Residue frames as qw, qx, qy, qz and C-alpha x, y, z in Angstrom:
[[0.724, -0.214, 0.649, -0.098, 114.55, -11.41, 112.20],
 [0.295, 0.450, -0.705, -0.461, 116.23, -13.31, 109.38],
 [0.788, 0.067, 0.512, -0.336, 114.15, -16.29, 108.23],
 [0.047, -0.254, 0.856, 0.448, 115.46, -18.96, 105.88],
 [0.594, 0.005, -0.419, -0.687, 112.74, -20.42, 103.61],
 [0.604, -0.091, -0.791, -0.016, 112.87, -23.78, 105.42],
 [0.230, -0.169, -0.678, 0.677, 112.40, -22.13, 108.83],
 [0.277, -0.151, -0.096, -0.944, 109.38, -20.00, 107.89],
 [0.488, 0.145, 0.644, -0.571, 105.97, -20.63, 109.41],
 [0.195, 0.158, 0.892, 0.376, 103.99, -23.03, 107.25],
 [0.160, -0.611, -0.552, -0.544, 100.71, -21.13, 107.72],
 [0.250, -0.564, 0.188, -0.764, 99.00, -18.80, 110.17],
 [0.854, -0.400, -0.183, -0.277, 97.59, -21.73, 112.12],
 [0.796, 0.067, -0.422, 0.429, 101.10, -22.90, 113.02],
 [0.239, 0.268, -0.380, 0.852, 102.16, -19.75, 114.86],
 [0.512, -0.439, -0.037, -0.737, 98.68, -19.15, 116.24],
 [0.895, -0.273, -0.344, -0.082, 98.64, -22.62, 117.79],
 [0.650, 0.108, -0.424, 0.621, 102.12, -22.11, 119.20],
 [0.062, -0.391, 0.225, -0.890, 101.16, -18.79, 120.79],
 [0.700, -0.392, -0.137, -0.581, 97.97, -20.29, 122.23],
 [0.881, -0.123, -0.437, 0.135, 99.97, -23.16, 123.75],
 [0.658, -0.664, -0.177, 0.307, 101.10, -21.07, 126.72],
 [0.546, 0.068, 0.084, 0.831, 103.45, -18.66, 124.94],
 [0.082, -0.882, -0.394, -0.246, 101.98, -15.48, 126.38],
 [0.445, -0.795, 0.066, 0.406, 105.12, -13.65, 127.55],
 [0.693, 0.487, 0.187, 0.497, 107.30, -11.53, 125.31],
 [0.407, -0.385, -0.025, 0.828, 109.21, -8.30, 124.80],
 [0.273, 0.909, 0.312, -0.032, 107.76, -5.00, 123.68],
 [0.580, -0.125, 0.218, 0.774, 110.37, -3.21, 121.57],
 [0.163, 0.935, 0.294, -0.114, 109.95, 0.52, 120.95],
 [0.622, 0.586, 0.004, 0.519, 112.15, 2.71, 118.75],
 [0.544, -0.495, -0.247, 0.631, 112.76, 5.24, 121.47],
 [0.053, 0.960, 0.086, -0.260, 113.69, 8.90, 121.41],
 [0.603, 0.735, -0.197, 0.239, 116.31, 10.47, 119.10],
 [0.183, 0.677, -0.587, 0.403, 119.81, 9.66, 120.33],
 [0.570, -0.370, 0.594, -0.432, 118.53, 7.08, 122.82],
 [0.011, 0.132, -0.981, -0.142, 118.66, 3.30, 122.70],
 [0.546, -0.271, -0.570, -0.551, 115.44, 1.41, 121.91],
 [0.468, -0.305, 0.540, -0.630, 113.25, 0.62, 124.90],
 [0.547, 0.008, -0.812, -0.204, 112.59, -3.10, 125.51],
 [0.492, -0.305, 0.435, -0.689, 109.99, -4.17, 128.08],
 [0.229, -0.027, -0.972, -0.050, 109.39, -7.81, 129.12],
 [0.462, 0.010, 0.347, -0.816, 105.71, -8.44, 129.82],
 [0.334, 0.293, 0.895, -0.039, 102.78, -10.84, 129.62],
 [0.298, 0.173, -0.284, -0.895, 100.18, -10.20, 126.93],
 [0.521, 0.334, 0.741, -0.259, 96.79, -11.40, 125.80],
 [0.056, 0.041, 0.663, 0.745, 95.76, -11.85, 122.18],
 [0.352, 0.531, 0.544, -0.546, 92.40, -10.38, 121.25],
 [0.648, 0.711, 0.268, -0.057, 91.66, -10.97, 117.58],
 [0.658, 0.546, -0.001, 0.519, 94.07, -8.82, 115.61],
 [0.122, -0.847, 0.237, -0.460, 95.29, -7.03, 118.74],
 [0.631, -0.061, -0.617, 0.467, 97.62, -7.65, 121.63],
 [0.390, -0.826, -0.118, -0.389, 96.62, -6.27, 125.03],
 [0.640, -0.039, -0.487, 0.593, 99.11, -5.35, 127.75],
 [0.266, -0.934, -0.102, -0.215, 99.37, -2.97, 130.68],
 [0.647, 0.173, -0.339, 0.661, 102.41, -1.36, 132.27],
 [0.381, -0.632, -0.381, 0.557, 103.18, 0.89, 135.21],
 [0.200, 0.959, 0.196, 0.031, 102.67, 4.59, 134.60],
 [0.267, -0.851, 0.344, 0.293, 106.32, 5.48, 135.48],
 [0.810, 0.072, 0.466, 0.350, 107.62, 3.09, 132.79],
 [0.125, -0.567, 0.319, 0.749, 109.93, 4.93, 130.36],
 [0.350, 0.227, 0.801, 0.430, 108.25, 3.24, 127.42],
 [0.217, 0.790, 0.534, -0.208, 105.46, 5.84, 127.26],
 [0.013, 0.805, -0.197, -0.560, 107.64, 8.70, 126.02],
 [0.226, -0.250, 0.793, 0.508, 109.11, 6.40, 123.38],
 [0.277, 0.474, 0.826, 0.126, 105.64, 5.39, 122.16],
 [0.148, 0.866, 0.265, -0.398, 104.52, 9.01, 122.02],
 [0.067, -0.643, 0.486, 0.588, 107.53, 9.67, 119.79],
 [0.380, 0.277, -0.736, -0.487, 106.86, 6.65, 117.57],
 [0.746, -0.082, 0.395, -0.530, 103.84, 4.33, 118.03],
 [0.832, 0.346, -0.397, -0.174, 105.24, 1.74, 115.59],
 [0.458, -0.563, 0.650, -0.228, 106.47, -1.13, 117.75],
 [0.625, 0.200, -0.741, -0.145, 107.52, -4.77, 117.61],
 [0.710, -0.419, 0.405, -0.396, 106.36, -7.40, 120.08],
 [0.472, 0.421, -0.773, -0.055, 108.61, -10.45, 120.16],
 [0.839, -0.311, 0.306, -0.326, 107.75, -13.87, 121.59],
 [0.518, 0.474, -0.712, -0.029, 110.33, -16.67, 121.63],
 [0.699, -0.378, 0.498, -0.346, 110.66, -20.06, 123.26],
 [0.969, 0.107, 0.223, -0.018, 111.25, -23.80, 122.86],
 [0.394, 0.817, -0.412, 0.087, 114.96, -23.11, 122.41],
 [0.874, -0.387, 0.242, 0.167, 118.06, -25.22, 122.96],
 [0.072, 0.761, -0.592, -0.255, 121.74, -25.26, 122.05],
 [0.977, 0.189, 0.077, -0.065, 122.63, -28.15, 119.74],
 [0.487, -0.606, 0.520, 0.354, 126.25, -29.39, 119.96],
 [0.403, 0.613, -0.517, -0.440, 128.13, -29.80, 116.72],
 [0.106, -0.238, 0.965, 0.022, 128.76, -33.47, 117.48],
 [0.502, 0.354, 0.699, -0.366, 125.01, -34.09, 117.12],
 [0.528, 0.734, 0.109, -0.414, 124.88, -32.56, 113.63],
 [0.142, -0.516, 0.716, 0.448, 127.85, -34.11, 111.86],
 [0.763, 0.358, -0.252, -0.476, 126.95, -35.68, 108.51],
 [0.970, -0.087, 0.225, 0.022, 127.50, -39.44, 108.03],
 [0.839, 0.309, 0.016, 0.448, 131.16, -40.22, 107.44],
 [0.168, 0.758, -0.197, 0.599, 132.30, -36.93, 108.96],
 [0.427, -0.036, -0.675, 0.601, 134.15, -36.88, 112.32],
 [0.280, -0.767, -0.576, 0.040, 131.68, -35.78, 115.02],
 [0.384, -0.593, -0.115, 0.699, 134.04, -33.00, 116.09],
 [0.183, 0.015, 0.436, 0.881, 133.70, -31.48, 112.61],
 [0.053, -0.690, -0.699, -0.183, 129.98, -30.95, 113.11],
 [0.075, 0.320, -0.045, 0.943, 128.83, -27.34, 113.43],
 [0.058, -0.417, -0.752, 0.507, 126.70, -26.37, 116.45],
 [0.118, -0.413, -0.387, -0.816, 123.52, -24.33, 116.18],
 [0.229, 0.107, 0.576, -0.777, 120.55, -23.03, 118.12],
 [0.126, -0.445, -0.816, -0.348, 116.98, -24.26, 117.81],
 [0.067, 0.308, 0.470, -0.825, 114.10, -21.94, 118.67],
 [0.117, 0.669, 0.671, 0.298, 110.64, -20.74, 117.80],
 [0.134, -0.335, -0.167, 0.917, 109.93, -17.01, 117.48],
 [0.167, 0.724, 0.609, 0.279, 106.96, -14.92, 116.49],
 [0.223, -0.233, -0.085, 0.943, 107.34, -11.20, 115.90],
 [0.150, 0.786, 0.599, 0.012, 104.35, -8.89, 115.69],
 [0.212, 0.119, 0.104, 0.965, 104.75, -5.53, 113.97],
 [0.131, -0.704, -0.688, 0.117, 102.15, -3.29, 115.58],
 [0.031, 0.526, 0.016, 0.850, 100.86, 0.22, 115.98],
 [0.315, -0.275, -0.730, 0.541, 100.41, 1.08, 119.64],
 [0.256, -0.638, -0.248, -0.682, 97.48, 2.93, 121.15],
 [0.146, 0.099, -0.681, 0.711, 97.66, 4.08, 124.76],
 [0.449, -0.578, -0.601, -0.320, 94.62, 3.48, 126.96],
 [0.133, 0.173, -0.493, 0.842, 94.06, 5.92, 129.86],
 [0.569, -0.353, -0.164, -0.724, 90.28, 5.84, 130.30],
 [0.341, -0.319, 0.758, -0.456, 89.58, 4.12, 133.65],
 [0.832, 0.159, 0.324, -0.421, 86.70, 2.00, 132.33],
 [0.760, 0.547, -0.335, -0.101, 88.73, 0.90, 129.32],
 [0.142, 0.544, -0.775, 0.289, 91.67, -0.03, 131.56],
 [0.586, -0.157, 0.636, -0.476, 89.35, -2.03, 133.80],
 [0.887, 0.339, 0.069, -0.305, 88.02, -3.93, 130.78],
 [0.530, 0.609, -0.586, 0.068, 91.57, -4.64, 129.61],
 [0.160, -0.411, 0.805, -0.397, 92.43, -6.09, 133.04],
 [0.785, 0.058, 0.411, -0.460, 89.27, -8.22, 132.96],
 [0.828, 0.483, -0.235, -0.161, 90.37, -9.70, 129.63],
 [0.301, 0.573, -0.721, 0.246, 93.83, -10.41, 130.98],
 [0.409, -0.270, 0.724, -0.485, 92.50, -12.03, 134.14],
 [0.874, 0.213, 0.145, -0.412, 90.08, -14.14, 132.11],
 [0.732, 0.508, -0.453, 0.023, 93.13, -15.54, 130.32],
 [0.297, 0.465, -0.715, 0.428, 95.57, -15.91, 133.22],
 [0.179, -0.015, 0.805, -0.565, 93.09, -16.74, 136.00],
 [0.397, -0.142, -0.616, -0.665, 90.20, -18.36, 134.14],
 [0.348, -0.348, -0.847, 0.200, 88.83, -19.83, 137.36],
 [0.211, -0.747, -0.268, -0.570, 87.67, -16.36, 138.35],
 [0.685, -0.512, -0.388, 0.345, 89.44, -16.52, 141.71],
 [0.341, 0.057, -0.085, 0.934, 89.97, -12.77, 141.98],
 [0.081, 0.574, 0.445, -0.683, 88.13, -9.68, 143.11],
 [0.453, 0.765, 0.445, 0.107, 85.91, -7.87, 140.59],
 [0.418, -0.037, 0.170, 0.891, 87.78, -5.33, 138.46],
 [0.027, 0.857, 0.492, 0.148, 85.69, -2.20, 138.94],
 [0.296, 0.589, -0.079, 0.748, 86.71, 1.44, 138.75],
 [0.339, -0.638, 0.153, -0.674, 85.04, 2.31, 142.07],
 [0.903, -0.400, -0.003, -0.158, 85.87, -0.83, 144.08],
 [0.183, -0.688, 0.702, -0.011, 89.02, -2.05, 145.81],
 [0.563, -0.561, 0.183, 0.578, 91.52, -3.46, 145.23],
 [0.560, 0.281, 0.461, 0.629, 91.73, -2.67, 141.53],
 [0.092, 0.917, 0.343, 0.183, 89.88, 0.64, 141.57],
 [0.324, -0.915, 0.129, 0.201, 92.52, 2.38, 143.62],
 [0.627, -0.324, 0.509, 0.493, 95.32, 0.85, 141.54],
 [0.598, 0.624, 0.448, 0.226, 94.05, 1.80, 138.08],
 [0.122, 0.987, -0.078, -0.062, 95.57, 5.32, 138.12],
 [0.445, -0.670, 0.541, 0.244, 99.01, 3.72, 138.51],
 [0.563, 0.020, 0.733, 0.380, 98.87, 1.85, 135.19],
 [0.429, 0.524, -0.213, -0.704, 98.29, 2.58, 131.52],
 [0.808, 0.209, 0.550, -0.036, 96.95, 0.12, 128.99],
 [0.046, 0.492, -0.594, -0.635, 98.29, -0.61, 125.54],
 [0.797, 0.410, 0.396, -0.199, 96.36, -1.88, 122.58],
 [0.200, -0.468, 0.654, 0.559, 98.73, -3.14, 119.88],
 [0.759, 0.516, 0.134, -0.374, 97.06, -3.34, 116.48],
 [0.662, -0.204, 0.622, 0.365, 98.90, -6.06, 114.55],
 [0.411, 0.724, -0.241, -0.499, 100.10, -4.96, 111.11],
 [0.670, 0.450, -0.582, -0.103, 102.32, -7.94, 110.24],
 [0.815, -0.433, 0.369, -0.114, 103.29, -11.29, 111.76],
 [0.532, 0.576, -0.621, -0.013, 106.60, -13.05, 111.05],
 [0.868, -0.371, 0.269, -0.191, 107.10, -16.56, 112.41],
 [0.409, 0.590, -0.696, 0.028, 110.24, -18.69, 112.54],
 [0.912, -0.305, 0.220, -0.162, 110.62, -22.33, 113.60],
 [0.339, 0.714, -0.612, 0.018, 114.35, -23.08, 113.42],
 [0.791, -0.306, 0.496, -0.185, 114.75, -26.83, 113.94],
 [0.244, -0.357, 0.810, 0.397, 117.11, -28.00, 111.17],
 [0.704, 0.438, 0.376, -0.414, 114.13, -28.32, 108.83],
 [0.542, 0.696, -0.384, -0.273, 116.53, -28.51, 105.86],
 [0.098, -0.472, 0.874, -0.051, 118.37, -31.53, 107.29],
 [0.485, -0.026, -0.827, -0.283, 117.49, -35.23, 106.70],
 [0.716, -0.481, -0.153, -0.483, 114.69, -36.65, 108.82],
 [0.868, -0.140, -0.409, 0.245, 117.01, -39.24, 110.37],
 [0.392, 0.226, -0.359, 0.816, 119.36, -36.57, 111.73],
 [0.300, -0.436, 0.055, -0.847, 116.49, -34.52, 113.12],
 [0.831, -0.390, -0.260, -0.300, 114.79, -37.42, 114.88],
 [0.772, -0.025, -0.422, 0.474, 118.14, -38.45, 116.36],
 [0.149, 0.325, -0.266, 0.895, 118.69, -34.93, 117.64],
 [0.576, -0.461, -0.106, -0.666, 115.19, -34.92, 119.13],
 [0.884, -0.264, -0.382, 0.049, 115.98, -38.16, 120.96],
 [0.587, 0.099, -0.375, 0.711, 119.20, -36.67, 122.30],
 [0.154, -0.446, 0.098, -0.876, 117.39, -33.54, 123.45],
 [0.765, -0.438, -0.216, -0.420, 114.83, -35.65, 125.31],
 [0.856, -0.135, -0.383, 0.321, 117.60, -37.70, 126.89],
 [0.357, 0.268, -0.302, 0.842, 119.58, -34.62, 127.92],
 [0.362, -0.692, -0.622, -0.055, 116.46, -33.04, 129.41],
 [0.360, -0.306, -0.245, 0.846, 117.95, -29.70, 130.37],
 [0.098, 0.283, -0.023, -0.954, 116.12, -26.38, 130.28],
 [0.644, 0.413, 0.116, -0.633, 113.69, -26.38, 127.34],
 [0.045, -0.311, 0.886, 0.341, 115.17, -29.49, 125.70],
 [0.298, 0.287, 0.906, -0.088, 111.94, -31.51, 125.87],
 [0.408, 0.742, 0.357, -0.394, 109.59, -28.90, 124.36],
 [0.141, 0.676, -0.504, -0.519, 112.28, -28.16, 121.74],
 [0.167, -0.107, 0.954, 0.225, 112.30, -31.85, 120.79],
 [0.383, 0.530, 0.713, -0.251, 108.51, -31.78, 120.51],
 [0.329, 0.789, -0.029, -0.517, 108.66, -28.84, 118.12],
 [0.027, 0.502, -0.748, -0.433, 111.28, -30.56, 116.00],
 [0.233, 0.123, 0.962, 0.073, 109.28, -33.78, 115.74],
 [0.386, 0.666, 0.474, -0.427, 106.12, -31.80, 114.97],
 [0.286, 0.736, -0.315, -0.526, 107.86, -30.17, 112.02],
 [0.106, -0.253, 0.922, 0.273, 109.20, -33.56, 110.89],
 [0.349, 0.385, 0.840, -0.159, 105.63, -34.89, 110.88],
 [0.361, 0.767, 0.264, -0.460, 104.35, -31.91, 108.92],
 [0.423, 0.824, -0.247, -0.284, 106.99, -31.38, 106.27],
 [0.952, 0.095, 0.074, 0.282, 109.51, -34.21, 106.39],
 [0.524, -0.287, 0.189, 0.780, 112.65, -32.69, 104.91],
 [0.246, 0.792, 0.127, -0.544, 112.07, -29.24, 103.43],
 [0.548, 0.194, 0.571, 0.581, 112.22, -29.00, 99.65],
 [0.040, 0.364, -0.085, -0.927, 112.16, -25.75, 97.61]]
């Protein structure tokens, strides 16, 4: 992921807060086997300190790829929108001469994967995931010897991704004047399509934190 200096995460707290704010779905990217394309798996995940926890079906082709190379990338992206060129034209320039762009936030975790096959360890992983996604506890106990999860555990494998590096990008025209960026945020809110509104929130948040980026 190419990151311009003005789009880089300002500190660890910025990307950590963004991830914690409901961004718990991403793509596991594995190098794959020689001569084969990389394997990419969309999945939910749970952060656990310096680890990411996921589980996948046992027939998933990702397992052979991980056995070949346990070095993986987990990518999370969101709060994205297409910005028309007419919104970005500089003062005095015809709007049609403006250049369009994309806004988005992305966090990429470089990790080393460890496969979990022990039934008790898999049950504990599922408990951690359910505590995150169903915090009300409205589910059956996850026990190795009790239905419904006990009989389903053999059909899954767990993955513990030890995070080696984190790279964060918040691409919201941070190098542009504040006036242009606030105007774009207003237009995003007015358009209100797809992820326009959360994209506008991210842009205004960055305006509040850094104003216009300076080297």
